[in-house]
C-alpha positions in Angstrom: 26.4 -0.8 -14.4 24.0 2.0 -15.1 23.2 4.1 -12.0 20.5 6.6 -11.2 19.8 9.0 -8.3 17.0 7.4 -6.3 15.5 10.9 -5.8 14.8 11.0 -9.6 12.3 8.2 -9.1 10.1 9.7 -6.3 9.1 13.3 -7.2 5.5 14.1 -8.2 4.7 17.1 -10.3 1.0 18.2 -9.8 1.2 20.8 -12.6 2.4 18.2 -15.0 -0.2 15.7 -14.0 -3.0 18.2 -14.1 -2.0 19.2 -17.7 -2.4 15.6 -19.0 -5.2 14.9 -21.5 -8.3 12.9 -20.6 -8.3 9.2 -21.4 -10.3 9.4 -24.6 -8.1 12.2 -26.0 -4.9 10.3 -25.0 -6.1 7.1 -26.6 -7.1 8.9 -29.8 -3.6 10.5 -30.0 -2.0 7.1 -29.5 -4.0 5.4 -32.2 -2.6 7.8 -34.7 0.9 6.3 -34.2 1.7 3.5 -36.7 4.7 2.2 -34.9 3.2 1.3 -31.5 3.3 -2.4 -32.1 7.0 -2.2 -33.0 7.8 -0.3 -29.9 5.9 -2.7 -27.7 7.6 -5.7 -29.2 11.0 -4.3 -28.3 9.9 -3.5 -24.7 8.3 -6.9 -24.3 11.5 -8.5 -25.5 13.5 -6.7 -22.8 11.1 -7.5 -19.9 10.7 -11.1 -20.9 14.4 -11.7 -21.3 15.2 -10.2 -17.9 12.0 -11.3 -16.1 11.3 -7.8 -14.9 7.7 -6.8 -14.1 7.7 -3.7 -16.2 5.3 -2.3 -18.9 3.9 0.9 -20.2 0.7 2.9 -19.4 -1.3 5.3 -21.4 -0.5 8.8 -20.2 -3.8 10.4 -19.1 -5.6 12.2 -16.3 -8.6 11.1 -14.4 -9.0 14.1 -12.1 -7.3 17.3 -10.9 -4.8 16.9 -8.1 -4.5 19.6 -5.5 -1.1 21.0 -4.5 0.6 18.8 -1.9 -1.3 15.6 -2.9 -0.3 12.8 -5.2 -2.1 10.0 -7.1 -2.1 6.8 -5.1 -3.3 3.3 -6.1 -4.6 1.2 -3.2 -6.0 -2.3 -2.9 -9.4 -2.5 -1.1 -12.8 -4.1 -1.3 -15.2 -1.9 -3.2 -18.9 -3.0 -3.1 -17.7 -6.2 -1.5 -15.4 -7.2 -4.4 -11.6 -6.7 -4.8 -10.6 -3.5 -6.4 -7.6 -1.2 -7.1 -8.7 2.4 -6.3 -6.7 5.4 -7.3 -7.2 8.9 -6.0 -5.4 12.0 -4.7 -3.9 11.6 -1.2 -1.3 13.3 0.9 2.1 11.4 0.5 3.3 9.1 3.2 6.3 6.7 3.6 4.0 3.8 2.8 3.6 4.7 -0.9 5.9 3.7 -3.7 6.4 5.1 -7.2 4.8 2.7 -9.7 4.8 4.7 -12.9 6.6 7.7 -14.3 6.2 10.5 -16.8 9.2 11.3 -18.9 10.2 14.9 -18.5 12.6 17.0 -20.5 16.4 16.6 -20.0 16.0 12.8 -19.3 14.3 13.5 -16.0 11.2 11.8 -14.5 8.2 12.7 -12.4 6.0 10.1 -10.8 2.7 9.4 -12.6 1.1 7.3 -9.8 2.2 5.7 -6.5 1.1 2.3 -5.1 0.9 0.9 -1.6 1.6 -2.7 -2.8 4.7 -4.3 -1.3 5.8 -5.9 -4.6 6.0 -2.4 -6.1 8.4 -1.5 -3.4 10.5 -4.7 -4.0 10.6 -4.1 -7.8 11.5 -0.4 -7.2 14.4 -1.5 -5.1 15.6 -3.7 -7.9 15.4 -0.8 -10.4 17.3 1.5 -8.1 20.0 -1.1 -7.7 20.2 -1.7 -11.5 18.1 0.6 -13.6 19.6 -0.4 -16.9 16.6 -2.2 -18.3 14.3 0.6 -17.1 16.5 3.2 -18.8 16.5 1.2 -22.0 12.7 1.2 -22.0 12.7 5.0 -21.4 15.2 5.4 -24.3 13.0 3.4 -26.6 9.9 5.5 -25.6 11.9 8.6 -26.5 13.4 7.2 -29.6 9.9 6.5 -30.9 8.7 9.9 -29.7 6.1 8.4 -27.4 7.1 10.3 -24.2 3.8 12.2 -24.1 1.8 9.1 -24.7 3.3 6.2 -22.7 4.7 6.0 -19.2 7.0 3.2 -18.0 5.4 1.3 -15.1 5.9 -1.5 -12.6 3.3 -4.2 -13.1 4.0 -6.4 -10.1 1.2 -6.5 -7.4 1.1 -8.8 -4.4 -2.7 -8.0 -4.1 -3.4 -9.6 -7.5 -3.9 -12.8 -5.6 -7.2 -11.4 -4.5 -8.4 -11.2 -8.2 -9.4 -13.6 -10.9 -6.7 -12.6 -13.3 -8.1 -14.8 -16.1 -11.3 -12.7 -16.0 -9.7 -9.5 -17.1 -9.9 -6.0 -15.6 -12.0 -2.9 -16.3 -11.5 0.6 -15.0 -13.8 3.5 -14.6 -13.9 6.8 -12.7 -16.5 7.4 -10.0 -17.3 11.1 -10.6 -19.1 11.4 -7.2 -16.0 10.4 -5.2 -13.3 11.3 -7.7 -11.8 7.8 -7.5 -10.6 5.6 -10.4 -11.7 2.0 -9.8 -10.3 -1.2 -11.3 -12.2 -4.4 -10.9 -12.5 -7.8 -12.6 -14.7 -7.5 -15.6 -17.3 -9.8 -14.2 -17.6 -7.5 -11.1 -18.0 -4.3 -13.2 -21.5 -4.3 -14.7 -21.2 -0.6 -15.7 -18.8 -1.7 -18.5 -21.7 -3.2 -20.4 -23.6 0.1 -20.5 -24.6 1.4 -23.9 -22.4 4.2 -25.0 -19.3 3.0 -23.2 -16.0 3.4 -24.9 -13.4 0.7 -24.0 -9.9 2.0 -24.1 -6.6 0.0 -23.6 -4.5 1.8 -20.9 -1.7 -0.7 -20.1 0.5 -3.0 -22.0 3.0 -5.5 -20.5 4.5 -8.9 -21.1 3.3 -11.2 -18.2 6.6 -12.5 -16.9 5.1 -14.2 -13.9 1.9 -14.7 -11.9 2.4 -11.4 -10.0 2.1 -9.2 -13.1 -0.8 -6.8 -13.4 -2.7 -8.0 -16.5 -6.1 -8.6 -17.8 -7.4 -10.3 -20.9 -4.0 -10.4 -22.6 -3.6 -12.6 -25.5 -0.9 -13.0 -28.2 -2.3 -11.1 -31.1 0.3 -9.7 -33.4 2.7 -9.4 -30.5 0.3 -7.1 -28.7 -0.5 -7.6 -25.0 -3.5 -5.6 -24.0 -3.6 -5.8 -20.2 -6.0 -3.3 -18.7 -8.9 -1.2 -20.0 -10.6 2.0 -19.0 -14.3 2.6 -19.3 -15.2 6.0 -20.5 -18.7 7.4 -20.8 -19.2 9.1 -24.2 -22.5 10.7 -23.2 
């Protein structure tokens, strides 16, 4: 059985994170790659076969992270509706790695953490047997997407608070430096003129606890989450 040092899963590199491109640049770079669909098909085949709540995220930065802090996704009610909010916080023992950047020499650094209990449970499964996770990482490197896509855990217990069939939209509140994900129907800002809608997460929905949005089978492509970016 494949094994991995649990410490390889938990380290955050603020310098690496702060050097990531902004979302529109990252999306533009990804769109230049002709073999994305082929890579995703192979990843979906693995996660579907083994019923693992794993996917890939667009590697991008929303804000600068000060030394000593990490990016943490939390569930909370924002403007009286369910939301995932992600911002820089001091680390605690109640946050769990949810996505990873692929470093050189087959190492990892955490992209973002989550406070969701299902992330913790999935992480425990990965540490016990990381073979499928490692295969996904190998595929990302084989296709040379290591600077574009980050392997991630898609399981969220707090998804029961959302209308998953409605889809998700994400934007960054520049006043508070917080990235906010809500159901599309709750996010009126997404309809503003000049908004660029960018896909930021892809995953096969293996169960009802998988983070997903308006996914639909279209040429084997599952577009699960979107980011709103103001072009003005």
